[in-house]
N, C-alpha and C positions, 0 to 999 in steps of 0.2 A: 491731267498728267501729260508730260511731254510726248509720250508715245502716240497720243491721239490728236496732236495739233496739226499734223500734216506737214510740218516743217522739219521734222526730225529726220536725221540720217538713218534712224533705226527702222528696220522692216518688221512689221507684225507678221508672225507665223501662226498658222492654225494647225489643228490636228491633221487636217487634210493636206497641208503643204509642208509639214514638218520633215518628212523623209527627203523630199526633193531639196528643200532650202537648207537643211542642216546636215543630214546624214550623207547626202550625195555631193556636198559642197567640195570645191577644189581648193579650199583654204580653211584654216581654223575658223570656227564659228563660236562666238559667245552667245549663249541663250539666256536671256533674262526672264525668269519666271516671276511674274508680278501679278498684282490685283489692284483694282481701282481703290479699294478700301484700305490699302496698306501704306501708312505714312513712310516707313523706311524705303519702300519701293519708289515713292515720289522723290525722296531725298537723293537717291542715286541716279535718277533718270537723266538729269542734265549732264552729270559726269559721264555716263555711258554714251550719250549722244556726242559729247566733245571727244571722247576717246575713239569712237567710231570714225570721226573725222581725222584724228591724228594718225590712226593706223592705216587709213585709206584702203588700198587694195590688198594689204597683207592679211587683214583680219576682218571678218564680218561680225557685226553685232545685231542680233535679232531679239524680238520680244515675244513672249507667249503669255497671254492673259489666262491665268489659271482657272478663273471662273467660267470662261467661254471655251476652254480647251482641256477638259478633264482627262482625256486619254493620254495625251503627251505628259501631263502633270503626273499621272499615276505611273506611266511607263518608266519614268526616271526617279520615282520615289521622292518627289518633292513634297516635303512636309512643313517647311518654313519658308517665309517670304521676306525679302527677295532671295531667290537662289539663282546663282549664276553658274551654268555648266559650260565648260569649254569642250568642244567636239573637234576632233581631228580624224579624218578618214573614217567617219561614222562612229567613232568611239569616244566616250567621255574620258578626257585626259586631265581634267582639272575641275575644281568646284570652289565656290565661295558662297557661304550662307550668311545673310545679314548685310546691312549697309556697311560699307567700308569707304575710307577716304579715296579720292580720285587717284592719288599717287600709288596707293596699295593696289588698286585695280589695274593701273597702268603696268606696274611691275609684274603682277600676276599674269596678265595677258601676254606681255612681252616674252615671258619664259616659254610660251608655246610657239614662238616664231623661230626659235633657235635650233630647230631640227632640220 
């Protein structure tokens, strides 16, 4: 998956780093809850990386491997993959479940920059 190539603009977040990287962030953060065995997760990974580059410093996109980070996965009630949660000021302000086209994701993320 793109998240593990080392060339992705996406940051892997763990249970241990979630609070600092997501909840205490100074900008909106999109958290991609994914798993290696999830084909739809792989399908959107490239779009997420491209969108992270497009949004630059306005928005951060991070990934959480659900198999390796069960505490964060449980804390936010993630039941289906991929699940994308948008956090602003430590609170969930948006969500998308399942693979969606890049343009849909772009519009969804952009809505959270208009505040």
